[in-house]
N, C-alpha and C positions, 0 to 999 in steps of 0.2 A: 420349485421353479428352477430350471436349469440356466446356465450362464447365458446362452444365446436368447432364451426367452426373456431373461432379465434385460438384456441390452435392447431387444426389440420393443419391449413394452415401455421402458422408461427413458431410453436415450436415442435410439435410432430415429432419424427423420423428425427430431424435435428441435425447437428453437430456431435460431436465425438461419436463413438461407442466403448464401453468397454466390455470386456468379463466378468468383475466382476459385471456388472449390470444384475441381474437375472430377474428383472421385472421393467420396466421403466414407462413412462407416460401412463395413461389409467386406472389405478386401484386406490383403496383407499390409498395405500401406495406403495412406491418403495421398491424393495428388492435388496440389494447389498451384495457382499461377500468380506469382508476385507481379505487382504493377511495374511498368517500365520506369527506370530511374530510381527505384527504391531498393533498399536492402532489408533483409529480414532481421528483426529483433526477437530473441527467444529467451524466455525465463521459465523457471520451474520452481514450484513451492510444494512442500509436503506438510500435511497437517495430520498429526498422530493423536489418537484418543488418549487422554491422560497426560499428554505433554502440551499440546496446542489447544485442546478443547476438552471440556468435561463430557462424560458419557451422556448426560441429560441435556446437552445443548440442543435446542430445537433444530430439527433436520433442515428446515427451510433456511434458517439463518446460516447453518453450516454450508449448505450448498451455495448460497449467495457469497459468503465470505471466502470460500475456497477459490472462487474465481476473482473476487475483488482484490485479494492480496497480490495476485499475479498481475492484474491490470495496473496496480500501483507501480509495479516494476517497469511496465511499458511507459507509464506516465513519466517516470523519472528519466527516461531516455528520449522523451518527445515523440514516441512511436504511436501509430494508429493501430488499435486492436484488430485482429483478423480471424485467427483460427486457434483452436485449443484441442488438446487431447486430455483424457481423463483416465487415470489408473485408480481403481477402487478396490480396496481390500475390505471384506465384510465377514464378521463371525457367522452370520446366517442371513437368510433372505427374509427381511421384514418389509413387506410390500408397502405398508403405510409410510414407513420411514423412507423408503426409496421414492415414493411419490412426492413426499414433502421435500426431500433433498433435491430431486431433479427439478421441482418447481422453483426452488430458490436459485439453483444453478442457472436455469434458463431465463429466469427473470433478469439476472445480471447480464447474461449473454445477449439477450435481445436488446436491452437498453444500450449496450456498448457495441452492438453489431459484431458479435463473435460467433463463429460457427464451430460446433463440435464435430471434428473430423475423424476421430478414432480414439483408441485407448485399450484398456484391459480391465477385467474383473477377476478376482480370485478370493478364495476363502482364507481368512486370517484375522488378526486383530484389526479393528476399524482404522483405516488409514486412507487419506485422500491425497492423491498427487495430481496436480494440474500442470501441464506444460502449455504456456501461452506463446503464440507467435503474433508478432505485429510487423508493421512496415513503417519505414522512415526514409525520407529522401536521402539519397547518397550524400554523405559528408555533413549531414545536419543533425545527427544524433547527439543528444546531450550526454556528457560523460562526467565522471567524478574528477578527472585529472586536469580540468581547465582553469581552476581558480587561480587568480593572480593577486599579488599584494595590492591593496587599495580597493579591491572589489567589495561590494556590499553584500551582506548575508541576509536572506529573507526566508520566511516560512509562510506557508498557507494555513488557513483555518485556525484552530486552537489545539493546544497540546495537553496531554495528560488525561483526557476524558475516558479513553478506552481502558487505560490501566486502572482507573478508579472504578469503572464498571466491572472489571474483572475482580477487583478486591471486594466489591459488593456481592458478587456471586460466591466468592470464597468465604463470605461472612466475616471478612476482616474489617469492614467499614459499615457503620450504620448510617444510611443515607435518608435525607428527608424525602417524603413521598413525592413532592413536586419535581424532584430531580431524577428519580429512579428511571423513568422511561427513556429520557434523553441519554443518560449515561449507559444504559443497557444497549440502546440502539447504536451508540457510538462504538461499542465493543463488538456487537453482533453484525452490524451492517455498516462497515467503513465505506467512505466515499473515495474511490480512486480518482485522482485529479488528472484525468486523461486529457481533457480539453486544455487545462492549464499547462500541462507538459508540452503539448503541441504549440501553444501560444508562445512558449519560452524559446523555441528553436530560433537560433540566430541572435538571441538577446542574452540569455543566461550563459555564463562561462562554465558552470558546472551545476550538477543537480544530483539528488538522491532522494529516495522516499524514506519516510521516517517509520521504520518497522521495529527497530531495536532501541529507540530512544534518541533524543537529540544529541546527547554526549557521544554515544557510540557512533551514530551515523555521520555526524559532523566530522568526527575523527577519521572516518573513511575518506572523506573528501580531502582533508588536510594531508593525510598520508599520500594519497594518489597525486596531489598537486604540489607536495613539498612546501607547504606554507603553514602558518598558524592563524589563529583568529582571536579577536576580542569580542565577547558576547555580553550585551547588557541584559542581565537577568530581569530587570524591570520591564523590558520591552517584549518579553516572551508572551504570546497571546494565551490567556487563560479564560475559559468560559465561566459564566456566572454559576453554572451547575457545579463546576469544580471548586471555585472559591467559596461558594455557598455551602459546600459540604465538608471541607477540611480547612485547617488553618493555612496561613500564607506560606509557611515553610514547607508544609507537606504538599501543598498545591504545586509549588515550584519543583519539589522532588519528583512528583508524578510527571510534570511537563518535561523535565530534563532526562529522565531515565525510564519512564513507564513503558514506552514502546506501543506498537500496534495502533498508532494514530493514522498511519498511511497518508499523512500530509506530505507536501513537497518541501524540501530544504534546498535552496539554490543560491548561487552567487551571481552578481550582476556588476559589470564594469560601470564606472561613473558615467561614461558616455551613453549608456543605454537606460539609465534610471528613469528618464521621462517616458521612454517607450514602453516600459513595463506596465505603467498605470493603464494605458490604453489597451495593451495586449491582454491583460488579465481581467479587465472590465468585461470584455466580450466573453471570457471564459466563466464569468459569474462566480468568482471565488475571491474571498478576502485574503489579504496577505499583509505582512508587516515586516519592516526592517528591524533586525535584532542585533546586528553587529557588523564587523568589518574584517576582511582578511588582512593579516599582517605577516611580518617576517617571523621565522621560527618554525616550530613544529607542534606547538601545544595550543590548547584552548585556555584563554584567560577570561575569567568572568569578573564583571563588576556588578555591584548591587548598591543602589542609592549612591552611585558615584564613587564607591570605594571598592578596592580589590576584594574578591569573594572566592573562596575555595570550597566548592561543594564536596562532601565526603562520600557521595554515592556515584555509582557507575551504571552504565547501560547494560542491557541484556546481552549475554553471550550464550551461544548454543551448547558449548562444551566447557 
C-alpha cells in the first residue's frame, strides 16, 4: 500500500465534519475559519514507541490516547477543540493496525468534535505526532501565570491511577484482578477534562493539565506566577483501585509524581469558590481542594497536619 492509498483508506473523509473547515485533507494546506471573537489555541504532542508506549500497546488505545493527551492541553487553557493534524511514522504498512489505530483516533475525535484536516505519513520508527487546534474567546484563555497568594488549589478526578496501570504493564506491580481493568483503562484511555476547562473560564486564576505528575506540573504554575504553595497530602484524591493495590506511602508517591493522569490542576480566588461548585457540577467532574497559594517559590507539603518532605520528583523528558 502506497502513502496516498493509506491516507485515502484510513484517514481521508473520516470522522467529524465541521462547517468551519473550508478545505481539508488533499491539498498543500488545510483552510479553516475561526469563529468571530475567538483566538486559536494550538498544542502538539509526540508519542514515540519505546519511550511513550510499548510496541504491543493496542492500536485502538494508542489512536485514542494520541488525541486525548492533546485535548487535555486544550482543556487546561479553557479552549474548545476544533481541528487536528496527524503526522504518522510507521516501520511498515500493517492494515489491521492502521484500521484499529484510526478507529480509536476517530472515536475520540467524534466525541470531542475534532476534524482531521491534514498531516503526513512516512516510513520510520513508529511515532505519532498530533497537533491540535482549538478556539477560546479572546481574553478568556486560562494560563499558568495567574495564581495569586491566597488562591485555593484544586484538582479534578483522582491521581496516580495511570502510573500504576503502567507499572502493571511493566510487571513492576502485582494487581488484584478486580482493579486491573480500571487501572489499565486509566492509562490507555485518559479522559481530557474539556468541559471542565471551559467551565473554569473567568473563575480560575491559573490552570495546567497533569501530564508529568502533580509535583512537576504545580511547579510550572508556581514558576510562571512567582508564588509558592502549601499542599495537604491527605487531601489528594486517590481511587480505591490505587489504595487497594499498594500501601499508603506508595499510593501517595504515584499521585504526586506518576504522571499521565491528564486531570486538571487549577487555582481559584476566594471570591470565586462558591461559583466553582456550580460550574463544575454541569461539567460532570469531581474535584477537591488540596491546598493554597502562598508567598515564596516552593511547594510545602503537610501530612497529618505535620510538615512533610517527599523524596520523589515528577517526570522530566530529559
